[in-house]
PAZAPA-4460 file (N, C-alpha, C; in steps of 0.05 Angstrom, whole numbers, plus 32768, in hexadecimal, padded with zeros to 4 digits):
% residues 246
    n_x    n_y    n_z   ca_x   ca_y   ca_z    c_x    c_y    c_z   seq   type   mol
   8460   8A0D   7EDE   8478   8A09   7ECA   8488   8A0D   7EDC     1      M     A
   84A0   89F2   7EDB   84B7   89F1   7EF2   84C6   89FB   7EF2     2      S     A
   84DE   8A0E   7EF8   84F0   8A1A   7EF2   8512   8A06   7F01     3      K     A
   851F   8A10   7EFC   8536   8A10   7F0C   8540   8A25   7F1C     4      T     A
   8542   8A31   7F36   8541   8A47   7F3E   855B   8A41   7F56     5      V     A
   8563   8A56   7F5A   857E   8A58   7F6D   8574   8A73   7F7D     6      S     A
   857E   8A77   7F91   857B   8A89   7F9A   858E   8A94   7FAC     7      T     A
   859A   8AAB   7FB1   85B0   8AAB   7FC6   85A3   8AC1   7FDB     8      I     A
   85AA   8ABA   7FFF   85A3   8AC8   8014   85B4   8ADF   800E     9      S     A
   85AD   8AF6   801E   85BE   8B15   8025   85D5   8B10   802C    10      E     A
   85DA   8AF7   8040   85F4   8AF5   8048   860A   8AE2   8040    11      S     A
   85FF   8AD8   8021   8618   8ACB   8012   8617   8AD5   7FFE    12      E     A
   8611   8AF9   8004   861B   8B03   7FEB   8631   8B13   7FE5    13      R     A
   8654   8B05   7FD8   8662   8B1B   7FD2   865F   8B31   7FCD    14      P     A
   867A   8B3B   7FCB   867D   8B53   7FBE   8676   8B5C   7FA6    15      T     A
   8686   8B51   7F94   868C   8B44   7F7C   868B   8B37   7F71    16      L     A
   8672   8B21   7F5F   866E   8B12   7F5C   8690   8B15   7F3E    17      P     A
   8695   8AFF   7F3B   86AD   8B04   7F2E   86A3   8AFC   7F0F    18      Q     A
   868F   8AE7   7F06   868B   8ADC   7EFC   867E   8AF1   7EDF    19      N     A
   866E   8B06   7EF3   8656   8B17   7EE1   8670   8B2F   7EDC    20      L     A
   8683   8B33   7EEA   869A   8B47   7EE8   86A5   8B3B   7EC4    21      W     A
   86A8   8B1D   7EC4   86B8   8B1C   7EA9   8695   8B1B   7E98    22      Y     A
   8687   8B1A   7E99   866F   8B15   7E88   8671   8B3D   7E80    23      L     A
   8669   8B43   7E98   8664   8B64   7E87   8682   8B71   7E74    24      R     A
   8693   8B5F   7E7B   86AC   8B70   7E73   86A8   8B5A   7E55    25      N     A
   86A4   8B48   7E54   86A9   8B3A   7E3A   8690   8B4B   7E1F    26      K     A
   8675   8B49   7E32   8660   8B53   7E19   8666   8B71   7E12    27      A     A
   8677   8B7E   7E2D   8686   8B9E   7E23   86A1   8B9C   7E07    28      N     A
   86A0   8B7C   7E08   86C5   8B90   7DF9   86BD   8B89   7DDF    29      S     A
   86A5   8B87   7DCE   8699   8B80   7DB7   8696   8BA8   7DA2    30      Q     A
   869E   8B9F   7D90   86A4   8BC4   7D81   8694   8BB8   7D65    31      D     A
   8688   8BDC   7D67   867F   8BDD   7D47   8690   8BFB   7D48    32      T     A
   8681   8C07   7D32   8685   8C21   7D2A   8684   8C36   7D3C    33      D     A
   8667   8C31   7D41   866B   8C3A   7D5A   8676   8C27   7D62    34      T     A
   867D   8C12   7D59   8687   8BFC   7D65   868E   8BE3   7D53    35      L     A
   868D   8BE7   7D3A   86A7   8BD8   7D27   86BF   8BC3   7D3B    36      A     A
   86B2   8BB4   7D35   86CD   8BA3   7D48   86DF   8BA4   7D40    37      P     A
   86FB   8BAD   7D4B   8715   8BB4   7D46   8726   8BAB   7D2E    38      L     A
   871C   8B94   7D2D   8723   8B86   7D1A   8725   8B69   7D08    39      S     A
   8712   8B76   7CFF   86F3   8B64   7CF6   8700   8B4B   7CEF    40      P     A
   86FB   8B2B   7CFC   8707   8B17   7CEF   86F5   8B08   7CD5    41      N     A
   8704   8AFE   7CC9   86EB   8AF0   7CAD   86E1   8AD9   7CB5    42      E     A
   86EA   8AC9   7CCA   86DB   8AB9   7CE8   86C4   8AB9   7CF0    43      D     A
   86C3   8AD5   7CED   86AB   8AE3   7D03   868A   8AEA   7CF0    44      D     A
   867D   8AE7   7CFA   8659   8AE7   7CE8   8654   8B09   7D06    45      L     A
   863D   8B0E   7CF6   8632   8B31   7D05   861C   8B24   7D02    46      Y     A
   860B   8B2D   7D15   85EA   8B26   7D20   85DD   8B3C   7D24    47      V     A
   85D0   8B46   7D17   85B8   8B5E   7D14   85AA   8B59   7D2C    48      V     A
   85AB   8B67   7D48   858F   8B60   7D56   8581   8B71   7D5B    49      I     A
   8565   8B72   7D4C   854E   8B86   7D57   8546   8B85   7D73    50      F     A
   853D   8B91   7D82   852F   8B96   7D95   8519   8BA5   7D9C    51      T     A
   8507   8BA4   7DA5   84EA   8BB6   7DB2   84E9   8BB5   7DCD    52      I     A
   84DE   8BC2   7DD2   84DD   8BCA   7DF2   84CF   8BDA   7DED    53      R     A
   84AA   8BD6   7E0B   849F   8BE9   7E15   849C   8BEF   7E28    54      D     A
   84A1   8C0A   7E2C   84A6   8C07   7E3E   848E   8C16   7E5D    55      P     A
   8485   8C1C   7E44   845E   8C27   7E52   845B   8C11   7E66    56      T     A
   844C   8BF7   7E5B   8440   8BE8   7E5F   8458   8BD8   7E70    57      H     A
   846C   8BE4   7E72   848A   8BC8   7E7D   84A1   8BD9   7E8A    58      D     A
   8486   8BE8   7EA4   84A6   8BFE   7EA6   84C2   8BF2   7EBA    59      V     A
   84C6   8BDA   7EB6   84E6   8BD4   7EC5   84EC   8BC5   7EA6    60      N     A
   84E7   8BCA   7E9C   84F5   8BC2   7E7C   84FC   8BA7   7E7D    61      G     A
   84EA   8B91   7E83   84F6   8B7B   7E8A   84E6   8B63   7E6C    62      E     A
   84D5   8B70   7E63   84C2   8B64   7E4D   84D8   8B6B   7E2C    63      V     A
   84E0   8B5C   7E17   84E7   8B6A   7E0A   84E2   8B53   7DF1    64      E     A
   84E7   8B5F   7DD2   84DC   8B4B   7DC0   84F9   8B50   7DB4    65      K     A
   8501   8B3D   7DAF   8520   8B3F   7DA3   8520   8B2D   7D92    66      V     A
   852E   8B3A   7D73   852E   8B2D   7D62   854C   8B21   7D54    67      R     A
   854D   8B10   7D4F   8570   8B0D   7D37   8566   8B0E   7D1E    68      A     A
   856B   8B28   7D15   855C   8B38   7CF8   8573   8B17   7CE1    69      W     A
   8593   8B29   7CE8   8592   8B11   7CCF   85A7   8B0E   7CD6    70      G     A
   85BC   8AF8   7CCF   85DD   8AF4   7CCE   85EC   8B02   7CBE    71      T     A
   8603   8AFD   7CC8   8611   8B13   7C9E   8631   8B0E   7CA9    72      Y     A
   8635   8B04   7C87   8655   8AFA   7C8C   8665   8B18   7C8E    73      R     A
   8665   8B2A   7C8E   8674   8B40   7C93   8663   8B63   7CA1    74      T     A
   8679   8B68   7CA9   8671   8B7D   7CBB   8660   8B96   7CB0    75      L     A
   866E   8B97   7C9D   8658   8BB5   7C82   8640   8BA6   7C83    76      K     A
   8636   8B86   7C7F   8624   8B79   7C73   8610   8B8B   7C88    77      A     A
   8611   8B82   7CA3   860A   8B83   7CB4   8600   8B9C   7CC1    78      A     A
   8618   8BAD   7CB9   860E   8BD1   7CC8   85EB   8BD8   7CA5    79      K     A
   85FB   8BCC   7C92   85E8   8BDC   7C80   85D2   8BD5   7C83    80      E     A
   85CD   8BBF   7C88   85A5   8BB3   7C95   85AB   8BC1   7CB2    81      V     A
   85B5   8BBC   7CC3   85AA   8BC7   7CDD   85A3   8BEE   7CD9    82      A     A
   85B6   8BF6   7CC9   85B3   8C14   7CC9   858B   8C22   7CB1    83      R     A
   857F   8C01   7CB7   856D   8C09   7CA4   8556   8BEF   7CB1    84      T     A
   855B   8BE2   7CB5   8542   8BC1   7CC9   8530   8BD2   7CD1    85      C     A
   8529   8BE9   7CE2   8521   8BF2   7CEE   8504   8C00   7CDB    86      L     A
   8507   8BFF   7CC1   84F9   8C16   7CB1   84EA   8BF5   7C92    87      F     A
   84FB   8BDD   7C9A   8504   8BD1   7C88   84E5   8BB5   7C97    88      D     A
   84EE   8BBD   7CAE   84C3   8BB3   7CBE   84BE   8BB7   7CB5    89      A     A
   84B8   8BDA   7CA8   8497   8BDC   7CAB   8492   8BFE   7CBB    90      G     A
   84A3   8C00   7CD1   84A3   8C16   7CE1   84B1   8C34   7CCD    91      Y     A
   849A   8C46   7CCA   84A0   8C5B   7CBB   84AA   8C78   7CD3    92      E     A
   84BC   8C7F   7CC6   84CD   8C9B   7CDB   84B6   8CB2   7CE9    93      R     A
   84AA   8CB0   7CD7   8490   8CBE   7CE3   847E   8CB8   7D02    94      A     A
   8482   8C9B   7D0C   847D   8C91   7D1B   8492   8C9A   7D3A    95      W     A
   84A9   8CA6   7D30   84B8   8CAE   7D45   84BB   8CBB   7D5E    96      F     A
   84C8   8CC2   7D72   84C5   8CD8   7D76   84E5   8CE3   7D72    97      E     A
   84F5   8CD0   7D80   8513   8CCB   7D75   851E   8CB7   7D68    98      T     A
   852C   8CBF   7D55   853F   8CA5   7D48   855C   8CB3   7D4C    99      I     A
   8579   8C9A   7D5C   8595   8CA2   7D5E   8598   8C84   7D51   100      K     A
   85AC   8C90   7D3A   85BB   8C80   7D37   85D3   8C8B   7D24   101      S     A
   85DD   8C98   7D34   85F6   8CAC   7D34   860B   8CA1   7D52   102      H     A
   8625   8C9C   7D51   862D   8C91   7D5F   862F   8CB3   7D6D   103      P     A
   862D   8CC8   7D6B   862E   8CE3   7D72   860D   8CDC   7D84   104      D     A
   85F8   8CDA   7D7E   85E2   8CD7   7D88   85E4   8CCB   7DA6   105      E     A
   85F1   8CBC   7DA8   85EB   8CA6   7DC4   85FB   8CB1   7DCE   106      F     A
   85E9   8CAA   7DF3   85F0   8CBA   7E02   860E   8C9A   7E09   107      A     A
   861B   8CA9   7E1B   8634   8C9E   7E28   862C   8C83   7E34   108      D     A
   861A   8C83   7E40   8612   8C65   7E5B   8611   8C51   7E2F   109      A     A
   85FF   8C5D   7E1E   85ED   8C4F   7E06   8613   8C3D   7E09   110      E     A
   8616   8C55   7DF9   8631   8C42   7DF0   8645   8C2F   7DFA   111      R     A
   863B   8C3D   7E1A   864D   8C28   7E2B   8648   8C08   7E2C   112      E     A
   8632   8C13   7E31   8621   8BF4   7E2E   8612   8BDF   7E20   113      H     A
   8616   8BEE   7E01   8614   8BDF   7DED   8627   8BEB   7DD1   114      N     A
   8634   8BDB   7DD0   864A   8BE6   7DBB   8645   8BDA   7DB0   115      R     A
   8637   8BCA   7DA0   862B   8BCA   7D86   8614   8BD2   7D78   116      G     A
   860D   8BEC   7D94   85F8   8C06   7D82   85F2   8C0D   7D67   117      L     A
   85E3   8C05   7D59   85E4   8C15   7D50   85CA   8C26   7D43   118      V     A
   85B2   8C22   7D4A   859C   8C34   7D45   8593   8C32   7D6B   119      L     A
   8584   8C48   7D73   8570   8C42   7D87   8553   8C58   7D76   120      L     A
   8541   8C49   7D83   8528   8C60   7D7E   8515   8C5E   7D8D   121      A     A
   8507   8C73   7D90   84ED   8C67   7DA2   84D4   8C7A   7D96   122      V     A
   84BE   8C66   7D97   84A1   8C75   7D8A   8492   8C8B   7D96   123      A     A
   8480   8C8F   7D85   8470   8CA5   7D96   846C   8C95   7DB1   124      K     A
   845F   8C80   7DA7   844B   8C71   7DC9   8466   8C6B   7DD7   125      D     A
   8480   8C74   7DD6   848E   8C6C   7DF2   849D   8C4E   7DEB   126      K     A
   8499   8C42   7DD4   84A3   8C32   7DCD   84BE   8C2A   7DC4   127      T     A
   84D5   8C1E   7DCA   84EB   8C1A   7DD1   84F7   8C06   7DB4   128      M     A
   8509   8C12   7DA7   8515   8C01   7D90   8536   8C03   7D89   129      F     A
   8541   8BF0   7D95   8561   8BEC   7D8A   8569   8BDD   7D75   130      S     A
   8572   8BDC   7D65   8587   8BD1   7D56   85A8   8BCE   7D5C   131      V     A
   85B1   8BBE   7D5B   85CA   8BB6   7D70   85DF   8B94   7D4C   132      S     A
   85EF   8BA0   7D58   8604   8B8E   7D41   8612   8B7F   7D5E   133      I     A
   8614   8B63   7D57   861F   8B48   7D6D   8635   8B36   7D59   134      A     A
   8650   8B36   7D65   865B   8B22   7D54   865F   8B10   7D60   135      T     A
   865D   8AF8   7D50   8659   8AE0   7D57   8670   8ACA   7D53   136      T     A
   8681   8AAB   7D4D   868E   8AA9   7D3B   8673   8A9E   7D26   137      R     A
   8690   8A8F   7D15   867F   8A90   7CFF   867F   8A6A   7CF9   138      S     A
   8668   8A54   7CF5   8669   8A45   7CF2   8673   8A38   7CC7   139      L     A
   8686   8A1F   7CD0   8683   8A0C   7CBA   8676   8A13   7CA1   140      K     A
   866F   8A0F   7C8E   866E   8A17   7C67   8653   8A28   7C77   141      H     A
   8648   8A3C   7C80   8635   8A48   7C71   8639   8A57   7C61   142      L     A
   8619   8A53   7C52   8619   8A67   7C36   8619   8A7E   7C43   143      E     A
   861C   8A91   7C2F   860B   8AB2   7C2B   8603   8AB0   7C12   144      A     A
   85FB   8ACA   7C0F   85E8   8AD4   7BEC   85F2   8AE7   7BEA   145      D     A
   85EB   8AF3   7BDD   85F5   8B12   7BC9   85F9   8B29   7BE9   146      E     A
   85E1   8B26   7BF7   85EA   8B40   7BFF   85FA   8B3B   7C1F   147      K     A
   860A   8B1D   7C19   861A   8B1F   7C2F   8612   8B08   7C4C   148      E     A
   85EE   8B06   7C49   85DD   8AF9   7C5E   85DC   8AE6   7C5B   149      K     A
   85E2   8AD3   7C73   85E3   8AAA   7C76   85CF   8AA3   7C75   150      I     A
   85D1   8A90   7C63   85B4   8A86   7C5E   85AF   8A6A   7C6C   151      Q     A
   8595   8A60   7C75   8594   8A4F   7C84   8593   8A4A   7C96   152      G     A
   8581   8A3A   7CA0   8575   8A37   7CCB   858D   8A42   7CD8   153      D     A
   8594   8A58   7CE9   85A4   8A60   7D00   859F   8A63   7D0E   154      L     A
   859C   8A4D   7D32   8596   8A58   7D4D   85A7   8A67   7D57   155      Y     A
   85A6   8A85   7D5C   85AE   8A9C   7D6C   85B3   8A8E   7D8C   156      H     A
   85CC   8A95   7DA1   85BD   8A93   7DC1   85CB   8AB4   7DBF   157      V     A
   85B6   8ABF   7DCD   85C7   8ADA   7DD3   85B9   8AEA   7DEC   158      L     A
   85D7   8AF2   7DFC   85D1   8AF6   7E17   85CF   8B0C   7E20   159      R     A
   85AF   8B13   7E24   85B3   8B30   7E32   85B4   8B44   7E4C   160      T     A
   85D2   8B4E   7E4A   85D4   8B5C   7E6A   85BF   8B77   7E6A   161      N     A
   85AA   8B71   7E85   859E   8B94   7E90   85B0   8B98   7EA7   162      V     A
   85B2   8BBA   7E99   85C2   8BC1   7EBA   85B3   8BD2   7ED0   163      F     A
   85A6   8BC6   7EDE   8591   8BCE   7EEE   85A5   8BE1   7EFB   164      Y     A
   85B6   8BD2   7F07   85CB   8BE2   7F1D   85D0   8C05   7F0A   165      S     A
   85CA   8C0C   7EF9   85CD   8C1D   7EEF   85B9   8C30   7EDC   166      E     A
   85A6   8C28   7EE3   8592   8C32   7ED6   856F   8C1B   7EDB   167      D     A
   8569   8C21   7EE0   8545   8C25   7EF7   8531   8C18   7EE0   168      D     A
   8544   8C23   7ED5   8522   8C1D   7EBC   8527   8C0A   7EA6   169      G     A
   8541   8BF6   7EB3   854D   8BE0   7E9A   8550   8BED   7E83   170      G     A
   8559   8C14   7E79   8557   8C11   7E58   8586   8C0A   7E52   171      H     A
   858C   8C03   7E6E   85AD   8C07   7E62   85AC   8BEE   7E62   172      L     A
   859F   8BD7   7E48   85AE   8BC0   7E42   85C8   8BB3   7E26   173      R     A
   85CB   8B9F   7E33   85DB   8B9E   7E17   85CE   8B6D   7E0A   174      Q     A
   85D0   8B76   7DF3   85D2   8B57   7DE8   85EA   8B51   7DD7   175      T     A
   85F2   8B40   7DE3   860B   8B34   7DC7   8606   8B17   7DCD   176      I     A
   8614   8B0A   7DB7   8610   8AEB   7DB2   8622   8AD4   7DBD   177      S     A
   861A   8AC4   7DC0   8625   8AB1   7DD9   8630   8A99   7DBB   178      E     A
   8623   8A9F   7DA8   8636   8A85   7D91   8619   8A7C   7D83   179      G     A
   8610   8A75   7D6C   8608   8A6B   7D5E   860D   8A45   7D58   180      I     A
   85ED   8A45   7D4A   85E9   8A24   7D47   85DB   8A1F   7D2B   181      F     A
   85DF   8A07   7D24   85C8   8A00   7D11   85AD   89ED   7D14   182      M     A
   85AE   89E9   7D2E   858C   89E2   7D45   8597   89EA   7D63   183      T     A
   8578   89EE   7D63   8564   89EC   7D71   8575   89EE   7D95   184      A     A
   8579   89C9   7D89   857E   89C1   7D9F   859D   89C9   7DAD   185      E     A
   85AB   89CA   7D96   85CB   89DA   7D9C   85CE   89F6   7DB0   186      E     A
   85B7   8A05   7D9F   85B9   8A15   7DAB   85B5   8A1C   7DC9   187      A     A
   8597   8A13   7DCE   8593   8A08   7DF0   85A8   8A04   7DFB   188      R     A
   85B6   89F7   7E01   85CF   89EC   7E09   85DB   89EF   7E04   189      K     A
   85DE   8A04   7DF8   85FE   8A1D   7DFE   85EE   8A2D   7E0F   190      C     A
   85D6   8A33   7E10   85C3   8A46   7E16   85C7   8A4D   7E34   191      A     A
   85BF   8A27   7E3C   85BE   8A28   7E5C   85E3   8A29   7E65   192      K     A
   85F3   8A26   7E56   8612   8A20   7E5C   8624   8A46   7E5B   193      G     A
   860E   8A59   7E5B   861A   8A70   7E5C   8623   8A77   7E6F   194      V     A
   860F   8A78   7E8A   8615   8A8B   7E9C   8624   8A6A   7EB3   195      L     A
   862E   8A55   7EB2   8629   8A40   7EB5   865C   8A3A   7EB7   196      R     A
   8662   8A3B   7ECD   8687   8A3D   7ECE   8684   8A18   7ED6   197      V     A
   8698   8A03   7ECB   8695   89EC   7ECA   8678   89DF   7EC0   198      D     A
   8666   89EE   7EB8   8659   89D4   7EB6   863B   89EB   7ED1   199      G     A
   8649   89F6   7EED   863D   89F1   7EFF   862F   8A15   7EFF   200      V     A
   8614   8A0A   7F02   860D   8A36   7F0E   8615   8A34   7F1C   201      V     A
   862F   8A51   7F17   8645   8A5B   7F3E   8622   8A66   7F4D   202      P     A
   8619   8A5C   7F70   860D   8A75   7F6B   8615   8A89   7F83   203      K     A
   8629   8A83   7F83   863B   8A9D   7F89   8638   8ABE   7F7E   204      D     A
   8630   8AB0   7F66   8622   8ABF   7F54   860E   8AD7   7F54   205      S     A
   8601   8ACD   7F4D   85DB   8AD5   7F49   85C5   8AD1   7F62   206      F     A
   85C0   8AE6   7F5D   85A0   8AE6   7F7F   8593   8AD5   7F76   207      A     A
   8597   8AC7   7F57   856E   8ABB   7F51   857D   8AB6   7F3B   208      R     A
   8582   8A92   7F2C   8587   8A8B   7F11   856B   8A77   7F08   209      Y     A
   8565   8A7C   7EF2   8546   8A63   7EE8   8559   8A60   7ECD   210      T     A
   854D   8A4E   7EC7   854E   8A35   7EA8   852E   8A32   7EA4   211      E     A
   852C   8A3A   7E89   850C   8A34   7E8C   850B   8A19   7E75   212      V     A
   8504   8A0F   7E7C   84FD   89EC   7E75   84F9   89E2   7E56   213      Q     A
   8500   89DE   7E43   84F5   89D8   7E2A   84DC   89D8   7E27   214      E     A
   84CD   89E8   7E17   84B2   89DB   7E0E   849D   89F0   7E2E   215      G     A
   84A9   89F8   7E36   84A7   8A03   7E47   849F   8A22   7E4B   216      E     A
   848F   8A3A   7E55   8493   8A59   7E48   849E   8A6F   7E6A   217      S     A
   84A8   8A77   7E66   84A5   8A86   7E77   848D   8A9C   7E7D   218      D     A
   8484   8AA1   7E90   8470   8AAD   7E91   8485   8AC8   7E91   219      T     A
   848B   8ACE   7EA2   849B   8AEA   7E9F   84AE   8AF9   7E89   220      D     A
   84BE   8ADB   7E84   84C0   8AE8   7E5E   84BA   8AE1   7E48   221      Y     A
   84D2   8AE9   7E32   84CC   8ADE   7E17   84CA   8AC4   7E16   222      D     A
   84BE   8AA6   7E07   84BE   8A93   7E03   84D2   8A90   7E04   223      D     A
   84EA   8A98   7DF6   8502   8A8D   7DE5   851D   8A93   7DF3   224      D     A
   8518   8AA2   7E14   8528   8AAB   7E23   8520   8A89   7E32   225      V     A
   8549   8A81   7E3B   8545   8A65   7E42   8559   8A69   7E62   226      V     A
   856A   8A82   7E68   8570   8A8A   7E7D   856B   8A95   7E85   227      V     A
   8563   8AA8   7EA2   8556   8ABC   7EAC   8573   8AB8   7EC2   228      Y     A
   8582   8AD9   7EC5   858C   8AD9   7EE3   8591   8AF1   7EED   229      A     A
   8590   8AF3   7F08   858B   8B09   7F17   85B2   8B04   7F28   230      I     A
   85C5   8B19   7F19   85DE   8B21   7F2B   85E2   8B35   7F3F   231      G     A
   85F5   8B28   7F50   85F8   8B35   7F6D   85F0   8B55   7F6C   232      L     A
   85F4   8B66   7F57   85EF   8B88   7F5E   85DC   8B84   7F4E   233      N     A
   85C6   8B7A   7F3F   85AF   8B7A   7F3F   85AF   8B7A   7F1D   234      G     A
   85C5   8B6E   7F0A   85BD   8B76   7EF5   85B5   8B5C   7EEA   235      E     A
   859F   8B53   7EE4   858F   8B42   7ECC   859F   8B39   7EB6   236      N     A
   8599   8B23   7EB1   85A9   8B0E   7E9B   858F   8AF9   7E88   237      I     A
   858F   8B00   7E78   8576   8AF2   7E67   8584   8AE6   7E50   238      L     A
   858D   8AC8   7E4D   858C   8AB9   7E33   8588   8AAE   7E2D   239      V     A
   857B   8AB4   7E10   8567   8AAC   7DFD   857A   8A99   7DDC   240      R     A
   856D   8A8A   7DDC   856D   8A87   7DC2   8554   8A85   7DA0   241      V     A
   855E   8A8E   7D93   854D   8A9E   7D80   8559   8A9A   7D68   242      L     A
   8550   8A8B   7D52   854A   8A84   7D3B   854E   8A9D   7D25   243      K     A
   855F   8AA0   7D1B   8569   8AB0   7CFE   8555   8AB3   7CEA   244      A     A
   8548   8AD7   7CEF   8537   8ADA   7CDF   8546   8AD0   7CB8   245      E     A
   8531   8ACC   7CAD   853D   8ACC   7C93   853D   8AE1   7C7B   246      G     A
***
């Protein structure tokens, strides 16, 4: 499989990659009620993100299964779904060692790095589950059902930041929305531009930058990953395209 990879030597590394500083603060700017947006905007949509990781077989937290559980017109509707989707997916409470769903139960670092966090759970086999809400700008002429869920095919561009510089196990991470599109082609085009500046990959900001070409499969990451990058401080960034589940 051919990939576009850019590697920066130690001598070329600046002290602070400015674009990563911007991306990180952009990621931390969202709010739900752990975190709810301070002023919900009628032009916004809310996507429920359901993530599964298996640290027993993946000690570095490099592989995760991410699902766009649904897209909603209102924050209230998204929260109602986020609080129950673990069990709606068929999991039972007895299978878990811990389930955290109240803001006071989350550790400070968990709240800081994932300000859309709604639920964290650890199964008895150590599989880790998280549910969060990301805010994205709406598209015109989208229809919602009686539960405020957007109907029709939607493709989400999601960016996950993994803060290895603060947690070697990769547990501190946040997934946010970079946009929604009506076609996979439009979404992939957006995904490839997320980390670019004026259309160019800033080589002084990444130790590694990889783009997976359409139709190819990245053996290290899920098939939905379009861009994988490593920041100069060790922070990993994955940009993926997911079709919203109906």
